[in-house]
C-alpha positions as CSV (number, residue, x, y, z in Angstrom):
1,M,6.5,10.3,-30.5
2,K,4.2,13.2,-31.2
3,L,3.9,15.5,-28.2
4,L,0.3,15.7,-27.0
5,K,-0.9,18.7,-25.1
6,S,-2.0,16.5,-22.3
7,Q,1.6,15.4,-21.8
8,L,2.6,18.9,-20.6
9,L,2.2,19.9,-17.0
10,N,-0.5,22.5,-16.2
11,N,0.4,25.5,-14.0
12,R,-2.0,25.0,-11.2
13,W,-1.2,28.1,-9.3
14,S,-4.3,30.2,-8.5
15,D,-3.8,33.8,-7.3
16,Q,-7.3,33.6,-5.9
17,D,-6.5,30.5,-3.8
18,A,-3.2,31.9,-2.7
19,Q,-4.3,35.4,-1.7
20,N,-3.9,36.4,2.0
21,M,-1.7,33.4,2.7
22,S,1.4,33.8,4.8
23,E,4.8,32.6,3.5
24,S,4.6,29.3,5.3
25,E,1.0,28.8,4.0
26,L,2.2,29.6,0.5
27,L,4.9,26.9,1.0
28,L,2.2,24.4,1.9
29,Y,0.0,25.4,-1.0
30,R,3.0,25.2,-3.4
31,S,4.0,21.8,-2.0
32,N,0.5,20.3,-2.4
33,I,0.0,21.3,-6.0
34,L,3.4,20.1,-6.9
35,G,2.8,16.7,-5.3
36,S,-0.6,16.3,-6.9
37,D,1.0,15.1,-10.2
38,Q,3.2,12.0,-10.1
39,R,4.9,13.3,-13.2
40,V,6.3,16.1,-11.1
41,T,7.4,13.9,-8.2
42,N,6.4,10.5,-6.8
43,Y,4.9,9.8,-3.4
44,G,7.2,10.8,-0.6
45,G,9.8,12.0,-3.2
46,G,11.3,15.4,-3.3
47,N,10.9,18.2,-0.9
48,T,10.2,21.9,-0.7
49,S,11.2,24.8,1.5
50,A,10.9,28.5,2.3
51,K,13.0,30.8,4.4
52,V,10.6,32.9,6.5
53,I,11.0,35.7,9.0
54,E,9.4,34.5,12.3
55,T,9.2,36.0,15.8
56,D,11.7,34.3,18.2
57,P,9.7,33.0,21.2
58,L,12.4,34.2,23.6
59,T,13.8,37.4,22.2
60,R,10.5,38.5,20.5
61,E,12.7,39.6,17.6
62,G,12.5,38.6,14.0
63,V,14.6,35.7,12.9
64,E,15.0,33.8,9.6
65,V,13.6,30.3,9.8
66,L,13.9,27.5,7.3
67,W,10.6,25.7,6.8
68,V,11.3,22.4,5.0
69,K,9.5,19.1,4.5
70,G,10.2,16.9,7.4
71,S,11.6,13.4,7.4
72,G,9.4,10.8,5.8
73,G,6.7,13.3,4.5
74,D,5.0,13.6,1.2
75,I,4.6,17.0,-0.4
76,G,1.3,16.1,-2.1
77,S,-0.5,15.3,1.2
78,I,1.7,17.3,3.7
79,M,0.0,19.5,6.3
80,M,1.5,22.4,8.2
81,D,2.7,20.1,11.0
82,G,4.7,18.1,8.3
83,F,7.3,20.7,8.0
84,A,10.5,20.9,10.1
85,T,11.4,24.5,11.2
86,L,15.0,25.4,11.9
87,Y,16.9,28.6,12.7
88,M,18.9,29.7,9.7
89,D,21.7,31.3,11.7
90,K,22.2,28.0,13.5
91,L,22.2,26.1,10.2
92,Q,24.8,28.4,8.9
93,A,26.9,27.9,12.1
94,L,27.0,24.1,11.4
95,K,29.5,24.8,8.7
96,T,32.1,25.5,11.3
97,L,31.6,22.0,12.8
98,Y,31.8,20.1,9.5
99,R,34.8,17.8,9.4
100,G,34.6,16.7,5.8
101,V,32.9,14.1,3.6
102,K,33.9,11.1,5.7
103,F,32.1,12.6,8.6
104,E,29.1,14.2,7.0
105,D,26.5,11.8,8.4
106,E,27.3,13.1,11.9
107,M,25.9,16.5,10.9
108,V,22.4,15.0,11.0
109,N,22.7,14.7,14.8
110,Y,23.2,18.5,15.0
111,L,20.0,19.3,13.2
112,P,17.7,18.9,16.3
113,H,19.8,21.6,18.0
114,C,18.7,24.1,15.3
115,T,15.0,23.5,15.9
116,F,12.7,26.5,16.0
117,K,9.9,26.6,18.6
118,L,10.6,23.0,19.8
119,N,9.0,21.6,16.6
120,P,8.8,17.8,17.1
121,R,8.9,17.2,13.3
122,A,12.3,15.6,12.5
123,A,14.4,17.3,9.9
124,S,15.4,15.2,6.9
125,I,18.8,14.5,5.4
126,D,18.0,17.0,2.6
127,T,17.8,19.9,5.0
128,P,21.3,21.3,4.1
129,L,20.4,21.2,0.4
130,H,17.6,23.7,1.0
131,A,19.3,25.7,3.7
132,Y,22.4,26.6,1.8
133,V,20.7,27.6,-1.5
134,P,20.7,31.5,-1.2
135,R,17.1,31.9,-2.3
136,K,13.9,32.2,-0.3
137,H,12.0,29.4,-1.9
138,V,13.5,26.0,-3.2
139,D,11.8,23.0,-4.9
140,H,13.4,19.6,-5.2
141,V,11.4,17.2,-7.4
142,H,11.9,13.8,-9.2
143,A,10.1,14.5,-12.4
144,D,10.3,11.6,-14.9
145,A,11.4,13.9,-17.8
146,I,14.2,15.4,-15.7
147,I,15.5,12.1,-14.3
148,A,15.5,10.7,-17.9
149,I,18.1,13.4,-18.6
150,A,19.9,12.9,-15.3
151,A,20.1,9.1,-15.8
152,S,21.5,9.3,-19.3
153,K,25.1,8.5,-20.0
154,N,25.8,12.0,-21.3
155,S,23.5,13.8,-18.9
156,K,25.8,16.8,-18.5
157,A,25.9,17.5,-22.2
158,L,22.1,16.9,-22.5
159,T,21.4,19.4,-19.7
160,Q,23.5,22.0,-21.4
161,E,21.9,21.4,-24.8
162,I,18.3,21.5,-23.4
163,F,18.6,24.4,-20.9
164,G,21.8,26.3,-21.7
165,D,23.0,28.4,-18.8
166,R,19.5,28.5,-17.2
167,I,19.9,25.1,-15.5
168,G,23.2,23.8,-14.3
169,W,24.4,20.2,-13.7
170,L,26.1,18.5,-10.8
171,P,27.6,15.0,-10.8
172,W,26.1,12.2,-8.6
173,K,26.5,12.8,-4.9
174,R,24.5,11.1,-2.2
175,P,22.2,13.6,-0.4
176,G,23.7,15.1,2.7
177,F,25.8,18.0,4.1
178,E,28.4,17.9,1.3
179,L,25.8,18.2,-1.5
180,G,24.3,21.1,0.4
181,L,27.6,22.9,0.1
182,W,27.9,22.0,-3.5
183,L,24.6,23.6,-4.2
184,E,25.5,26.7,-2.4
185,N,28.8,27.0,-4.3
186,F,26.9,26.5,-7.6
187,C,24.5,29.3,-6.8
188,I,27.4,31.6,-5.9
189,E,29.2,30.9,-9.1
190,N,26.1,30.9,-11.3
191,P,23.9,33.7,-9.8
192,E,21.6,33.9,-12.9
193,A,20.8,30.2,-12.9
194,D,17.2,29.1,-12.1
195,G,18.2,25.6,-10.9
196,V,20.3,22.5,-11.3
197,V,20.0,18.9,-12.5
198,L,21.6,16.4,-10.1
199,E,23.0,13.4,-12.0
200,S,20.9,10.2,-11.4
201,H,18.8,12.1,-8.9
202,G,16.4,15.0,-9.8
203,L,15.9,18.7,-10.1
204,F,16.5,21.7,-7.9
205,T,14.8,25.0,-8.7
206,W,14.6,28.3,-6.8
207,D,13.3,31.8,-6.6
208,N,12.5,34.5,-4.1
209,T,8.7,34.1,-4.2
210,A,6.6,31.0,-3.9
211,K,4.7,31.7,-7.1
212,K,7.9,32.2,-9.2
213,C,9.6,29.2,-7.7
214,Y,6.6,27.0,-8.5
215,G,6.4,28.5,-12.0
216,Q,10.1,27.8,-12.6
217,T,9.7,24.1,-11.6
218,I,6.7,23.5,-13.9
219,D,8.3,25.4,-16.8
220,V,11.7,23.6,-16.5
221,I,10.0,20.2,-16.5
222,N,7.8,21.2,-19.5
223,V,10.9,22.3,-21.5
224,A,12.4,18.8,-20.8
225,I,9.1,17.1,-21.9
226,K,9.0,19.0,-25.2
227,W,12.7,18.3,-25.9
228,L,12.4,14.6,-25.2
229,A,9.2,14.3,-27.3
230,K,11.0,16.0,-30.3
231,H,14.1,13.9,-30.1
232,S,12.5,10.6,-29.4
233,D,10.0,10.9,-32.3
234,G,10.1,7.8,-34.4
235,V,12.2,5.8,-31.9
236,A,10.5,2.5,-30.9
237,P,10.2,2.4,-27.1
238,F,12.6,-0.1,-25.4
239,G,13.7,-1.5,-28.8
240,G,10.2,-2.3,-29.9
241,P,7.8,-5.2,-28.9
242,I,8.8,-8.9,-29.0
243,H,5.7,-10.1,-27.1
244,R,2.1,-9.5,-27.4
245,S,0.1,-8.0,-24.6
246,L,-2.6,-10.5,-23.5
247,P,-6.3,-9.3,-23.3
248,A,-7.2,-7.8,-19.9
249,Q,-9.2,-10.9,-18.7
250,E,-6.3,-13.2,-19.5
251,R,-3.8,-10.9,-17.8
252,H,-5.8,-10.8,-14.7
253,A,-6.3,-14.6,-14.6
254,I,-2.5,-15.1,-15.0
255,A,-1.7,-12.6,-12.3
256,A,-4.3,-14.1,-9.9
257,K,-2.5,-17.5,-10.3
258,L,1.0,-16.1,-9.9
259,M,0.4,-13.8,-6.9
260,P,-0.6,-16.4,-4.2
261,T,2.4,-18.6,-5.2
262,I,4.8,-15.7,-5.1
263,R,3.3,-14.5,-1.8
264,G,3.7,-17.9,-0.2
265,L,7.3,-18.1,-1.3
266,I,8.3,-14.7,0.1
267,S,6.2,-14.5,3.2
268,K,7.8,-17.2,5.4
269,N,9.2,-14.6,7.8
270,Q,6.5,-11.9,7.5
271,H,3.3,-11.8,5.6
272,M,3.5,-9.7,2.4
273,V,0.7,-7.9,0.5
274,G,0.6,-7.7,-3.3
275,H,-0.4,-5.2,-5.9
276,F,-1.0,-5.7,-9.7
277,N,-0.4,-3.1,-12.3
278,D,-1.1,-3.5,-16.0
279,A,-1.1,0.2,-17.0
280,R,-0.2,1.1,-20.6
281,E,3.4,2.1,-19.7
282,V,3.9,-1.2,-17.9
283,L,2.6,-3.3,-20.7
284,E,4.7,-1.4,-23.2
285,F,7.8,-2.3,-21.1
286,V,7.0,-5.9,-20.3
287,T,6.4,-6.7,-24.0
288,S,9.6,-5.1,-25.2
289,K,12.9,-6.3,-26.6
290,D,15.0,-4.3,-24.1
291,M,13.0,-5.0,-21.0
292,E,15.3,-7.6,-19.4
293,P,18.6,-5.8,-20.0
294,L,17.2,-2.5,-18.8
295,A,15.6,-4.2,-15.7
296,K,19.0,-5.6,-14.8
297,L,20.5,-2.1,-14.6
298,G,18.1,-1.2,-11.8
299,T,16.8,2.3,-11.1
300,S,18.7,5.6,-10.9
301,C,16.9,8.0,-8.6
302,P,17.6,7.1,-4.9
303,D,13.9,7.3,-4.1
304,H,13.1,4.9,-6.9
305,F,15.8,2.5,-5.7
306,L,14.8,2.5,-2.1
307,R,11.2,1.5,-3.0
308,T,12.0,-1.1,-5.7
309,K,15.3,-2.7,-4.6
310,I,18.5,-3.3,-6.7
311,C,16.5,-4.8,-9.6
312,P,13.2,-6.6,-10.4
313,L,12.7,-10.3,-11.0
314,V,11.5,-11.1,-14.5
315,V,9.1,-14.1,-14.3
316,R,9.7,-16.6,-17.1
317,F,6.2,-16.4,-18.6
318,D,5.8,-16.6,-22.4
319,P,2.6,-15.0,-23.5
320,E,2.8,-16.8,-26.8
321,K,3.0,-20.2,-25.2
322,S,0.9,-19.3,-22.1
323,N,3.2,-21.6,-20.1
324,I,1.7,-20.7,-16.7
325,D,1.7,-24.2,-15.3
326,N,5.5,-24.6,-15.9
327,V,6.1,-21.1,-14.6
328,L,4.3,-21.9,-11.3
329,V,6.4,-25.0,-10.9
330,G,9.6,-23.1,-11.6
331,L,8.9,-20.0,-9.4
332,S,10.5,-21.5,-6.3
333,N,13.8,-21.8,-8.2
334,Q,13.5,-18.4,-9.7
335,I,12.9,-16.7,-6.3
336,E,15.7,-18.7,-4.7
337,A,18.1,-17.6,-7.4
338,Y,17.1,-14.0,-6.8
339,R,17.8,-14.4,-3.1
340,K,21.2,-15.9,-3.8
341,N,22.1,-13.0,-6.2
342,Y,20.9,-10.5,-3.6
343,L,23.0,-12.1,-0.9
344,A,26.0,-12.0,-3.2
345,Y,25.4,-8.3,-3.9
346,Y,25.2,-7.7,-0.1
347,E,28.5,-9.5,0.5
348,R,30.3,-7.7,-2.3
349,C,29.3,-4.2,-1.1
350,K,28.9,-4.4,2.6
351,H,31.0,-2.3,5.0
352,K,32.2,-3.2,8.5
353,D,29.4,-1.2,10.0
354,S,26.6,-2.0,7.5
355,P,23.3,-3.1,8.9
356,R,22.6,-6.8,8.7
357,L,21.0,-8.3,5.6
358,R,17.4,-7.4,5.1
359,D,14.7,-9.3,3.2
360,P,16.5,-10.7,0.2
361,N,13.3,-11.2,-1.9
362,A,12.4,-9.0,-4.9
363,V,9.9,-6.2,-4.5
364,V,9.0,-6.0,-8.3
365,Y,8.0,-8.9,-10.5
366,L,7.8,-8.3,-14.2
367,V,5.6,-10.7,-16.2
368,P,5.9,-10.5,-20.0
369,G,2.6,-9.8,-21.7
370,V,0.8,-9.5,-18.4
371,G,2.1,-6.6,-16.2
372,M,3.9,-5.9,-13.0
373,I,3.4,-7.4,-9.5
374,T,4.8,-5.7,-6.4
375,F,4.9,-7.1,-2.9
376,A,5.6,-5.2,0.4
377,K,4.7,-5.4,4.1
378,D,1.4,-3.5,3.5
379,K,-0.9,-2.7,0.6
380,T,-0.1,1.0,0.4
381,T,3.7,0.4,0.2
382,A,3.1,-2.3,-2.4
383,R,1.1,0.2,-4.5
384,I,3.6,3.0,-4.1
385,S,6.4,0.7,-5.0
386,S,4.5,-0.1,-8.2
387,E,4.1,3.6,-8.9
388,F,7.8,4.2,-8.4
389,Y,8.7,1.6,-10.9
390,V,6.3,3.1,-13.4
391,N,8.3,6.3,-12.9
392,A,11.5,4.3,-13.5
393,I,9.9,2.8,-16.7
394,N,9.2,6.3,-18.0
395,V,12.8,7.4,-17.2
396,M,14.3,4.3,-19.0
397,R,12.0,4.8,-22.0
398,D,13.0,8.5,-22.5
399,A,16.7,8.1,-21.6
400,S,17.1,5.1,-24.0
401,A,15.4,7.0,-26.8
402,V,17.8,10.0,-26.7
403,S,20.9,8.5,-25.1
404,E,21.9,5.4,-23.1
405,Y,20.2,4.8,-19.8
406,Q,22.4,4.1,-16.7
407,G,21.4,3.0,-13.3
408,L,23.2,3.8,-10.1
409,P,26.6,2.1,-9.7
410,E,26.2,-1.0,-7.6
411,Q,28.2,0.3,-4.7
412,E,26.4,3.6,-4.6
413,A,23.1,1.8,-4.7
414,F,24.1,-0.4,-1.8
415,D,25.3,2.6,0.2
416,I,21.9,4.2,-0.3
417,E,20.0,1.0,0.6
418,Y,22.1,0.2,3.6
419,W,22.8,3.7,4.7
420,L,23.1,3.9,8.5
421,L,20.8,6.9,8.5
422,E,18.2,5.0,6.6
423,E,18.6,2.1,9.0
424,A,18.0,4.5,11.9
425,K,14.7,5.6,10.2
426,L,13.6,2.0,9.8
427,Q,14.4,1.3,13.5
428,R,12.1,4.1,14.5
429,M,9.1,2.6,12.8
430,P,6.4,1.3,15.1
431,K,6.0,-2.4,15.8
432,P,3.7,-4.1,13.3
433,K,0.1,-4.6,14.4
434,A,-1.3,-8.0,15.2
435,L,-2.7,-8.6,11.7
436,A,-0.2,-6.6,9.6
437,G,0.2,-8.2,6.2
438,R,-2.8,-10.4,6.6
439,V,-5.7,-10.4,4.1
440,A,-9.3,-11.3,5.3
441,L,-12.3,-12.1,3.2
442,I,-15.6,-11.5,5.0
443,T,-18.9,-12.8,3.7
444,G,-22.0,-10.9,4.8
445,G,-19.6,-8.0,4.9
446,G,-22.3,-5.3,4.5
447,G,-24.1,-6.4,7.7
448,G,-23.6,-5.5,11.3
449,I,-21.4,-8.4,12.4
450,G,-19.5,-8.3,9.1
451,S,-18.7,-4.6,9.1
452,A,-17.8,-4.7,12.8
453,T,-15.4,-7.6,12.2
454,A,-13.9,-5.7,9.2
455,E,-13.4,-2.7,11.3
456,R,-11.6,-4.7,14.0
457,Y,-9.4,-6.4,11.5
458,L,-8.5,-3.1,9.8
459,S,-7.6,-1.5,13.1
460,E,-5.0,-4.3,13.6
461,G,-3.4,-3.7,10.2
462,A,-5.2,-6.3,8.0
463,C,-6.5,-5.8,4.4
464,V,-10.2,-6.7,4.0
465,V,-12.3,-7.9,1.1
466,L,-16.0,-7.4,1.9
467,A,-18.4,-9.7,0.1
468,D,-22.1,-9.4,0.2
469,I,-25.2,-10.0,-2.0
470,N,-26.7,-6.6,-0.9
471,E,-24.9,-4.1,-3.1
472,A,-26.2,-1.0,-1.4
473,S,-25.2,-2.2,2.1
474,L,-21.8,-3.3,0.7
475,Q,-21.1,0.1,-0.8
476,T,-22.2,2.0,2.4
477,T,-19.9,-0.2,4.5
478,K,-17.0,0.1,2.1
479,E,-17.3,3.9,2.1
480,K,-17.5,4.1,5.8
481,L,-14.5,1.9,6.4
482,S,-12.5,3.5,3.6
483,A,-13.1,7.0,5.1
484,H,-11.9,5.8,8.6
485,F,-9.0,3.6,7.5
486,N,-6.7,3.5,4.5
487,Q,-8.8,3.0,1.3
488,D,-6.1,0.8,-0.1
489,C,-6.9,-1.8,2.5
490,V,-10.7,-2.1,1.8
491,H,-12.1,-3.8,-1.2
492,S,-15.6,-5.0,-1.9
493,I,-17.3,-7.5,-4.3
494,V,-20.9,-8.4,-4.8
495,M,-21.2,-12.1,-4.2
496,N,-23.9,-14.7,-3.7
497,V,-22.4,-17.4,-1.5
498,T,-24.7,-20.0,-3.2
499,S,-23.3,-19.3,-6.6
500,E,-20.1,-21.4,-7.3
501,D,-19.0,-19.0,-10.1
502,A,-19.6,-15.9,-7.9
503,V,-17.5,-17.5,-5.1
504,L,-14.7,-18.4,-7.5
505,T,-14.7,-14.8,-8.8
506,A,-14.5,-13.4,-5.3
507,F,-11.4,-15.4,-4.4
508,T,-9.8,-14.6,-7.7
509,T,-10.4,-10.9,-7.0
510,A,-8.8,-11.3,-3.6
511,A,-5.8,-12.9,-5.1
512,L,-5.5,-10.1,-7.7
513,Q,-6.1,-7.3,-5.3
514,Y,-3.9,-8.4,-2.4
515,G,-2.0,-11.5,-3.4
516,G,-4.2,-14.1,-1.6
517,I,-6.0,-14.5,1.7
518,D,-5.1,-15.5,5.3
519,I,-8.5,-15.2,7.0
520,L,-11.9,-16.3,5.9
521,V,-14.9,-15.1,8.0
522,S,-17.9,-17.0,6.8
523,N,-20.7,-14.8,8.1
524,A,-23.3,-14.5,5.3
525,G,-26.7,-15.4,6.7
526,I,-30.5,-15.3,6.7
527,A,-33.0,-16.2,9.3
528,S,-36.4,-17.8,9.0
529,S,-39.1,-18.6,11.5
530,A,-42.0,-20.9,10.9
531,P,-43.6,-24.0,12.6
532,I,-42.4,-27.2,10.9
533,E,-45.8,-27.8,9.3
534,D,-45.6,-24.3,7.7
535,T,-42.0,-24.7,6.6
536,S,-42.0,-25.0,2.8
537,L,-39.4,-27.0,0.9
538,E,-38.4,-23.7,-0.7
539,L,-37.8,-22.2,2.7
540,W,-35.9,-25.3,3.9
541,N,-33.7,-25.3,0.8
542,K,-33.0,-21.5,1.1
543,N,-31.6,-22.0,4.6
544,M,-29.5,-24.9,3.6
545,D,-28.3,-23.2,0.4
546,I,-27.0,-20.1,2.2
547,L,-26.1,-21.4,5.7
548,S,-24.7,-24.8,4.7
549,T,-23.8,-25.0,1.0
550,G,-22.7,-21.4,1.0
551,Y,-20.3,-22.0,3.9
552,F,-19.0,-25.1,2.1
553,L,-18.3,-23.2,-1.2
554,V,-16.4,-20.3,0.4
555,S,-14.4,-22.7,2.7
556,R,-13.4,-24.9,-0.3
557,E,-12.0,-21.9,-2.2
558,A,-10.3,-20.6,0.9
559,F,-8.6,-23.9,1.5
560,K,-7.4,-24.1,-2.1
561,L,-5.9,-20.6,-1.9
562,M,-4.4,-21.2,1.5
563,R,-2.8,-24.4,0.4
564,V,-1.2,-22.7,-2.6
565,Q,0.3,-20.0,-0.3
566,D,1.4,-22.6,2.3
567,L,1.2,-20.0,5.1
568,G,-1.5,-21.6,7.1
569,G,-4.6,-19.6,7.7
570,A,-7.7,-19.0,9.8
571,V,-11.3,-19.9,8.9
572,I,-13.9,-18.6,11.2
573,F,-17.6,-19.6,10.9
574,V,-20.1,-17.2,12.4
575,A,-22.8,-19.7,13.3
576,S,-25.4,-19.3,16.1
577,K,-26.5,-20.5,19.5
578,N,-29.3,-22.1,17.6
579,G,-26.8,-24.6,16.1
580,L,-26.4,-26.0,19.6
581,A,-29.7,-25.3,21.3
582,A,-33.0,-25.9,19.6
583,S,-35.5,-23.0,19.3
584,P,-39.2,-23.3,18.6
585,N,-40.6,-22.5,15.1
586,A,-37.1,-22.4,13.5
587,A,-36.3,-25.9,12.4
588,A,-34.8,-25.0,9.0
589,Y,-32.6,-22.2,10.5
590,C,-31.4,-24.3,13.5
591,T,-30.6,-27.3,11.4
592,A,-28.6,-25.3,8.9
593,K,-26.7,-23.6,11.7
594,A,-25.9,-27.1,13.2
595,S,-24.6,-28.1,9.8
596,E,-22.2,-25.1,9.8
597,I,-20.8,-26.1,13.2
598,H,-20.2,-29.7,12.1
599,L,-18.7,-28.6,8.8
600,A,-16.3,-26.5,10.8
601,R,-15.2,-29.5,12.8
602,C,-14.7,-31.6,9.7
603,L,-12.6,-28.8,8.1
604,A,-10.5,-28.4,11.3
605,L,-9.5,-32.0,10.8
606,E,-8.6,-31.5,7.1
607,G,-6.8,-28.2,7.6
608,A,-4.6,-29.0,10.6
609,E,-1.7,-30.5,8.6
610,A,-1.5,-27.4,6.5
611,G,-1.7,-25.0,9.5
612,I,-5.3,-23.9,8.6
613,R,-7.2,-23.4,11.8
614,V,-11.1,-23.6,11.6
615,N,-13.1,-22.3,14.5
616,T,-16.6,-21.2,15.2
617,V,-18.2,-18.1,16.9
618,N,-21.7,-18.6,18.1
619,P,-23.6,-15.4,18.6
620,D,-27.1,-15.1,20.1
621,A,-29.6,-12.3,19.6
622,V,-27.4,-9.7,18.0
623,L,-30.2,-7.3,17.0
624,R,-28.3,-4.0,16.5
625,G,-27.1,-3.6,12.9
626,S,-28.0,-7.1,11.9
627,K,-29.8,-7.5,8.5
628,I,-31.4,-10.8,9.5
629,W,-33.4,-9.0,12.2
630,E,-35.1,-6.8,9.7
631,G,-38.6,-7.6,8.3
632,D,-40.5,-10.8,8.9
633,W,-37.9,-12.6,11.1
634,L,-38.1,-9.9,13.8
635,E,-41.8,-9.9,13.8
636,Q,-42.0,-13.7,13.8
637,R,-39.6,-14.1,16.7
638,A,-41.4,-11.4,18.7
639,S,-44.7,-13.3,18.1
640,T,-43.0,-16.6,19.1
641,Y,-42.0,-15.2,22.5
642,G,-45.1,-13.2,23.1
643,T,-43.7,-9.7,22.9
644,D,-43.4,-6.9,20.4
645,K,-40.5,-5.7,18.4
646,D,-39.3,-3.1,20.9
647,G,-39.5,-5.6,23.8
648,L,-37.6,-8.4,22.0
649,E,-34.1,-7.1,22.8
650,E,-34.9,-6.7,26.4
651,M,-36.4,-10.2,26.5
652,Y,-33.2,-11.6,25.1
653,R,-31.1,-9.7,27.6
654,Q,-33.2,-10.9,30.6
655,R,-33.1,-14.5,29.2
656,S,-29.3,-14.5,29.3
657,M,-27.3,-15.5,32.4
658,L,-25.3,-12.3,32.4
659,K,-28.3,-10.0,31.6
660,R,-26.4,-8.2,28.9
661,S,-27.1,-7.4,25.3
662,V,-24.8,-8.9,22.6
663,L,-23.5,-6.4,20.1
664,P,-21.8,-6.8,16.7
665,E,-18.5,-5.6,18.3
666,D,-18.6,-8.5,20.7
667,I,-18.7,-11.0,17.9
668,A,-16.0,-9.1,16.1
669,E,-13.7,-9.4,19.1
670,A,-14.2,-13.2,19.1
671,C,-13.5,-13.3,15.3
672,F,-10.3,-11.3,16.0
673,F,-9.2,-13.7,18.6
674,F,-9.5,-16.6,16.2
675,A,-7.7,-14.7,13.4
676,A,-4.8,-13.6,15.5
677,D,-1.7,-15.5,16.5
678,T,-2.9,-15.4,20.1
679,S,-5.1,-18.4,19.1
680,A,-2.4,-20.1,17.0
681,K,-2.9,-23.3,19.0
682,S,-6.7,-23.4,18.7
683,T,-8.7,-25.2,16.1
684,G,-12.0,-27.0,16.0
685,N,-13.2,-24.8,18.9
686,I,-16.4,-22.9,19.6
687,I,-16.7,-19.6,21.4
688,N,-20.3,-18.8,22.5
689,V,-20.9,-15.0,22.6
690,D,-24.4,-15.1,23.9
691,A,-24.2,-13.5,27.4
692,G,-24.6,-17.0,28.8
693,N,-27.1,-19.6,27.7
694,L,-27.1,-22.9,29.6
695,Q,-28.7,-24.9,26.7
696,A,-25.8,-23.8,24.4
697,F,-23.0,-25.0,26.7
698,T,-20.7,-27.0,24.4
699,R,-19.9,-29.6,27.1
């Protein structure tokens, strides 16, 4: 493998950017530029620290304080409040309380007593590893090139060969107080060393200035990259290919068929969200000879392992035979076999005080010739798990090329996964929101009601696919929602609901993007106003195409996908008061809306046995933000009721029983009710959100 210049890490330190920064600000700067490259460390992986002289708030004297990345943080995105701060003298005093390896976990409970300035950020288990290194600045990263060496069978010898005495080596040891003492002892015995490789874990580097520490980290990783490139030159990655990689369109089509089936099989207790990855590294791995035996070994770095589980599931797809139908039939047995193997692993390795068995399903699914699918409780976690396994692939490739790759021993892996300290962290996580793990597709997503509904769903933890024919409105809405919420959870697609092909593409996109759908909000609409004698056939058909046929097409595809998943679902039609109460000069519109309402009733009958609930929300006079009130429709309705544009909203308000305007957010609230489990026993129903209209009473 010829080394390309682009493979080496760039030193991103800028003296101009760093000038006039305090020591703690330099720590933040260093952390962010280290975390900006996944080849240096993965999301949430690694940590950084600085020992800084601060003014004690009580004595007003200078004291040495350890600033270190707090528990659960990410150095690439961390802010100043993401660092824990602890008195160094108190951290040193903890050594007198240490009762040995069997009791090292209890030392975590002492860390809050070392807190400087009542900082609420919890200190991580890695705090002693930074505290006891006798240097001002310390970096700990999980660079792929370093872990490839650390996860090799002869990692100690490789470390010596590559770095000489500059970088030391320590055998595998779970992070904690004992490893902190090991690092301290190494530094005392090797005062000239710039760092140490931790077997099956990562890299520690240090120096007495932030700039030099950063430079050490980048340089050490680049030395490893160069050495690996030189010594793996001419070696076929993973034993060479045995499968072909399918063309992108075929890969996506296969993944879109697999993901809803997998999702349904693994989401019986909690809805999962999927992510698909067919990056170059992934395809190289899933087409290779050694993929299956390497996958069985699992990952090495603890951070990789926690995100990707003991090992992935290899889907029995043959890209040469394209046996997708047989694979779909056999997936249930494959997934059940994985669960049984995971349970056996748990039973073999558990301790008397181990936490109870967690979800026994795989996180990572490898599909030969196609790519990698990951599932987790939310989209971001699924994506990050995928990124972690790409890191693991890079490690396995390089380690196998220069040595023999080894994963963590099974018992060590279990002790990390079911670590009581890790369990305590999980127990502190907030309760899932009402729509956590759910995926919604919203037609008319670029309009007022569609965007308000999307915002409501996103606020409750859902992922949303926005579909709209108006590309400009769609993009504006997506950008707005992505800025306010997690951009992983917002996807958009231009779609004409009257086009069968466009609707099929939209649902395939939803399956590929998130693994399927749980909620359909059929909201796309137009409005027309004309006396019957002036209503052209073209106008009549346009209303029927969009408001009746369009609702049929999207519902049909939603039903197909929901039945594959077998998780039930919620279909919500945004119809209109006009579907129940006639209005003058709007025969085409009112008739099409009535068709929607009756279609919803029919689908409620068909979907009930599969747990698919179909309900209708009937708005009236939602002027603000609504696209259908722009242009001719607004002018025509104002003319019909003998008012002007400005007076139309007031006229509708006064016409209502409650004398209140109806806003997009009001419709969104009703759509949320029908999507959430609070309406789990409601189907075939109508909610009128019209501020009160006697003509539209449903009974």
